[in-house]
C-alpha positions as CSV (number, residue, x, y, z in Angstrom):
1,M,10.5,-15.7,54.5
2,T,8.9,-18.5,56.5
3,A,7.7,-17.6,60.0
4,P,9.3,-19.6,62.9
5,A,7.3,-22.6,64.2
6,G,6.9,-21.0,67.6
7,V,5.1,-18.0,66.0
8,W,2.1,-20.1,65.1
9,V,1.5,-21.2,68.7
10,P,-0.4,-18.0,69.5
11,I,-2.4,-18.4,66.3
12,L,-3.5,-21.9,67.2
13,S,-4.4,-20.7,70.6
14,R,-6.4,-17.9,69.1
15,A,-8.1,-20.4,66.8
16,L,-9.2,-22.4,69.8
17,T,-10.3,-19.2,71.5
18,F,-12.3,-18.4,68.3
19,A,-14.3,-21.6,68.6
20,G,-14.8,-21.3,72.3
21,T,-15.9,-17.7,72.0
22,V,-18.6,-18.5,69.5
23,V,-19.9,-21.5,71.5
24,G,-19.7,-19.7,74.8
25,A,-21.6,-16.7,73.6
26,A,-24.5,-18.8,72.4
27,L,-24.5,-20.8,75.7
28,F,-24.4,-17.7,77.8
29,V,-27.5,-16.3,76.1
30,H,-29.3,-19.6,76.5
31,V,-28.5,-19.8,80.2
32,L,-29.2,-16.1,80.8
33,L,-32.7,-16.2,79.2
34,G,-33.4,-19.6,80.8
35,L,-32.7,-18.2,84.3
36,V,-34.7,-15.0,83.8
37,P,-38.2,-15.3,85.2
38,G,-40.8,-15.9,82.5
39,D,-40.5,-17.2,79.0
40,A,-41.6,-16.5,75.5
41,I,-45.1,-17.7,76.1
42,D,-45.6,-15.0,78.8
43,T,-45.1,-12.3,76.1
44,L,-48.1,-13.5,74.2
45,P,-51.6,-11.9,74.9
46,N,-53.2,-15.4,75.0
47,G,-50.2,-17.2,76.4
48,D,-52.0,-18.8,79.3
49,A,-54.5,-20.6,77.1
50,L,-51.8,-21.8,74.6
51,R,-49.1,-22.7,77.2
52,P,-49.5,-26.5,77.1
53,L,-49.4,-26.6,73.3
54,L,-46.6,-24.0,72.8
55,A,-44.4,-25.3,75.7
56,A,-44.3,-28.7,74.0
57,E,-43.8,-27.3,70.5
58,W,-41.0,-24.9,71.6
59,G,-39.3,-27.3,74.0
60,L,-40.0,-25.1,77.0
61,D,-41.3,-28.1,78.9
62,Q,-37.8,-29.6,78.9
63,P,-35.1,-28.9,81.5
64,L,-32.8,-26.1,80.6
65,P,-29.6,-28.3,80.1
66,R,-31.5,-30.6,77.7
67,R,-32.9,-27.6,75.9
68,I,-29.4,-26.2,75.5
69,L,-28.0,-29.5,74.3
70,T,-30.8,-29.9,71.7
71,A,-30.3,-26.4,70.4
72,S,-26.5,-26.8,70.3
73,L,-26.6,-30.1,68.3
74,R,-29.1,-28.5,65.9
75,A,-26.8,-25.5,65.4
76,F,-23.8,-27.8,64.7
77,S,-25.8,-29.4,61.9
78,G,-26.5,-26.0,60.4
79,E,-30.1,-25.6,61.7
80,L,-30.6,-22.5,63.8
81,G,-34.3,-23.0,64.3
82,T,-37.2,-20.7,63.9
83,S,-38.1,-17.5,65.7
84,L,-40.7,-17.9,68.5
85,T,-42.1,-14.5,69.1
86,T,-40.1,-11.8,67.2
87,R,-41.1,-13.2,63.7
88,P,-43.1,-16.3,64.6
89,G,-42.2,-19.2,62.3
90,A,-39.5,-17.4,60.4
91,A,-36.1,-19.0,60.0
92,V,-33.6,-17.5,62.3
93,S,-30.9,-17.7,59.7
94,G,-33.0,-15.8,57.3
95,L,-33.7,-13.0,59.8
96,I,-30.0,-12.6,60.6
97,L,-29.0,-12.6,56.9
98,A,-31.6,-9.9,56.2
99,A,-30.5,-7.7,59.1
100,A,-26.7,-8.2,58.8
101,P,-25.9,-6.0,55.8
102,S,-27.3,-2.9,57.5
103,S,-25.4,-3.5,60.7
104,L,-22.1,-4.5,59.0
105,M,-22.2,-1.4,56.8
106,L,-22.8,0.7,59.9
107,V,-19.9,-0.9,61.8
108,F,-17.6,-0.8,58.8
109,T,-18.3,2.9,58.2
110,A,-18.0,3.7,61.9
111,S,-14.6,1.9,62.0
112,L,-13.3,3.9,59.1
113,A,-14.6,7.1,60.6
114,G,-13.0,6.3,63.9
115,L,-9.7,5.7,62.2
116,A,-9.9,9.0,60.3
117,A,-10.9,10.8,63.5
118,T,-8.0,9.2,65.4
119,I,-5.5,10.4,62.7
120,A,-7.0,13.9,62.8
121,T,-6.8,13.9,66.6
122,L,-3.2,12.9,66.6
123,L,-2.3,15.5,64.0
124,T,-4.1,18.2,65.9
125,A,-2.5,17.1,69.2
126,K,1.0,17.7,67.8
127,R,0.2,21.4,67.6
128,F,-2.3,21.6,70.5
129,P,-1.4,19.0,73.1
130,F,-4.4,19.8,75.2
131,V,-6.7,18.3,72.5
132,L,-5.8,14.7,73.4
133,P,-6.8,14.7,77.1
134,I,-10.0,16.6,76.3
135,T,-10.9,14.1,73.6
136,S,-10.2,11.2,76.0
137,F,-12.4,12.7,78.6
138,L,-15.3,13.6,76.2
139,T,-15.3,10.2,74.4
140,A,-15.4,8.3,77.6
141,I,-19.1,9.2,77.9
142,P,-21.3,6.0,77.5
143,V,-22.8,5.8,74.0
144,A,-26.3,5.6,75.3
145,L,-25.9,8.9,77.2
146,A,-24.1,10.5,74.1
147,A,-27.0,9.5,71.9
148,L,-29.6,10.9,74.2
149,M,-27.6,14.2,74.6
150,A,-27.1,14.5,70.8
151,V,-30.7,13.8,69.9
152,N,-32.2,16.0,72.5
153,G,-29.7,18.8,72.0
154,I,-30.0,18.9,68.2
155,N,-33.8,18.7,68.4
156,A,-33.9,21.6,70.9
157,I,-31.6,23.8,69.0
158,T,-33.3,23.1,65.7
159,F,-36.8,23.8,67.2
160,E,-35.6,27.1,68.5
161,L,-34.2,28.1,65.1
162,V,-37.3,27.0,63.2
163,D,-39.6,28.7,65.7
164,A,-37.7,31.9,65.4
165,D,-37.9,31.7,61.5
166,R,-34.1,31.6,61.2
167,I,-34.0,28.4,59.3
168,P,-36.6,26.4,57.3
169,R,-37.8,23.1,58.9
170,P,-35.1,20.5,58.0
171,E,-36.2,17.3,56.3
172,W,-34.8,15.2,59.1
173,F,-36.7,17.0,61.8
174,A,-37.3,15.6,64.3
175,L,-34.7,13.0,65.3
176,P,-34.7,10.1,65.4
177,G,-38.1,9.1,64.0
178,Q,-37.6,10.3,60.5
179,D,-35.3,8.5,58.1
180,S,-32.6,10.7,56.6
181,P,-28.8,10.7,55.7
182,F,-28.2,13.0,58.7
183,R,-29.7,10.5,61.1
184,T,-27.4,7.8,59.7
185,A,-24.4,10.0,59.8
186,L,-25.1,10.9,63.4
187,A,-25.4,7.2,64.3
188,V,-22.0,6.5,62.6
189,G,-20.4,9.4,64.4
190,L,-21.6,8.2,67.8
191,L,-20.4,4.7,67.1
192,A,-17.0,5.9,65.8
193,C,-16.3,8.3,68.7
194,F,-17.9,6.8,71.8
195,S,-18.3,3.1,71.4
196,S,-14.6,2.4,70.9
197,Q,-13.5,5.5,72.9
198,L,-11.7,7.6,70.3
199,G,-9.5,9.3,72.9
200,N,-8.1,6.1,74.3
201,L,-7.4,4.8,70.8
202,A,-5.5,8.0,70.0
203,T,-3.5,7.8,73.3
204,R,-2.5,4.2,72.7
205,T,-1.4,5.0,69.1
206,T,0.6,8.0,70.3
207,G,2.4,5.8,72.8
208,V,3.3,3.2,70.2
209,G,4.4,5.8,67.7
210,A,6.7,7.4,70.3
211,D,8.3,4.1,71.1
212,L,8.8,3.4,67.4
213,A,10.3,6.8,66.7
214,T,13.2,6.0,69.1
215,A,13.6,2.4,68.0
216,G,17.1,1.4,66.8
217,F,16.0,0.3,63.3
218,V,14.2,3.6,62.8
219,I,17.2,5.6,63.8
220,A,19.4,3.5,61.5
221,E,17.0,4.1,58.6
222,Q,17.2,7.8,59.3
223,A,21.0,7.7,59.2
224,R,20.9,6.0,55.9
225,G,18.4,8.5,54.5
226,G,15.8,5.8,53.9
227,P,11.9,6.2,53.8
228,V,11.3,6.5,57.6
229,G,7.7,7.4,57.1
230,L,6.9,4.2,55.2
231,L,8.8,2.1,57.8
232,L,6.9,3.7,60.7
233,A,3.6,3.1,58.8
234,R,4.4,-0.6,58.3
235,H,5.2,-1.1,62.0
236,L,2.3,0.9,63.2
237,A,-0.2,-1.1,61.1
238,V,-0.3,-4.1,63.5
239,P,-0.8,-2.2,66.8
240,V,-3.4,0.1,65.1
241,L,-5.2,-3.0,63.8
242,R,-5.0,-4.6,67.2
243,A,-6.4,-1.5,68.8
244,L,-9.2,-1.3,66.3
245,S,-10.1,-5.0,66.7
246,A,-10.1,-4.6,70.5
247,G,-12.8,-1.9,70.1
248,V,-15.1,-4.2,68.0
249,P,-16.9,-5.8,71.0
250,S,-17.7,-2.4,72.4
251,M,-18.9,-1.2,69.0
252,L,-21.1,-4.2,68.6
253,S,-22.7,-3.8,72.0
254,S,-23.1,-0.1,71.3
255,L,-24.8,-1.1,68.0
256,I,-27.7,-2.3,70.0
257,V,-28.2,1.1,71.7
258,V,-27.6,3.1,68.5
259,E,-29.9,1.0,66.2
260,R,-32.6,1.0,68.9
261,S,-32.2,4.8,69.6
262,F,-32.3,5.8,66.0
263,G,-34.8,3.3,64.7
264,L,-32.2,1.7,62.4
265,G,-33.1,-1.9,61.3
266,G,-30.3,-4.2,61.9
267,C,-28.9,-7.0,64.1
268,G,-28.6,-4.8,67.1
269,A,-32.2,-3.8,67.1
270,L,-33.2,-7.4,66.3
271,F,-31.2,-8.7,69.3
272,W,-32.9,-6.1,71.6
273,T,-36.3,-7.3,70.4
274,A,-35.4,-11.0,70.7
275,V,-34.2,-10.6,74.3
276,R,-37.3,-8.5,75.2
277,E,-39.6,-11.1,73.7
278,R,-37.7,-14.1,75.2
279,D,-37.0,-15.4,71.7
280,W,-34.1,-17.6,72.8
281,P,-33.3,-19.2,69.4
282,L,-32.9,-15.9,67.7
283,A,-31.1,-14.2,70.6
284,A,-28.6,-17.1,70.9
285,A,-27.9,-17.1,67.2
286,L,-27.3,-13.4,67.1
287,A,-24.9,-13.6,70.1
288,A,-23.0,-16.4,68.3
289,A,-22.9,-14.4,65.1
290,A,-21.4,-11.4,67.0
291,A,-18.9,-13.6,68.7
292,L,-18.0,-15.1,65.3
293,L,-17.3,-11.6,63.9
294,V,-15.2,-10.5,66.9
295,A,-13.2,-13.7,67.1
296,G,-12.7,-13.8,63.3
297,I,-11.4,-10.3,63.2
298,R,-8.9,-10.9,66.0
299,L,-7.8,-14.2,64.4
300,C,-7.2,-12.4,61.0
301,V,-5.2,-9.6,62.8
302,D,-3.0,-12.2,64.5
303,I,-2.4,-14.0,61.2
304,F,-1.6,-10.7,59.5
305,A,0.9,-9.9,62.3
306,V,2.9,-13.1,61.7
């Protein structure tokens, strides 16, 4: 069945938003880093002696609008430039491609874990209604605070148990400095439950499910003895996907905190370093890549909903 022509108007609007979001994210980082006092040369130990040479080489002697225009034209041609201070001389595209798999796997795993946790919360709330408001309250904690509480709490409890000879010293002790599956699992859990606010997702899904349960086509299907569960699942897919895609920006921003807190190499930690080191080509490219992912997911969900 062909979709009506008017249905594609929101898709075209989302496509334009897609392009604007990517360009806007890169421009925002350029402007933000350009307005912050200091530049990449200030982060170097011998920056004062090398300033005239590096300012000309990096384009920092140019006005900010011209610098942004030059970088934008270069990006449209496929050239993202080189890192200034994070990995001096390294291609920005290469740094992003090297860090992206780790971050994408973390986000993908956290999204699946968040969906599973949402389903478990909804099933539990049917029997114990108080679970839903408690979950909403607890998962509203900022992910940075949740990470700090989790790391400090687990370390403190583990130290007490080890010191009392109740358990042997775990291989992951102490968090977060030592690489281990437990550290990765904890990072995934924090992203899944706190970055996209598990409780709010469960509450929204409950509301949509309640509306669908009383919809006319569902009641008619029940009267005919048809597969109501399959019908509900099909109609719930779109709102659930929309809710999950709405949480992606929050998850990506939380990725910076989680990767930095747990020492996980990825785009989030790389962005943190790039901003701290005033590495504007790398920071702008990472912001554009994140915007590309967010806008791309939303565009795909809109197309799926047609």
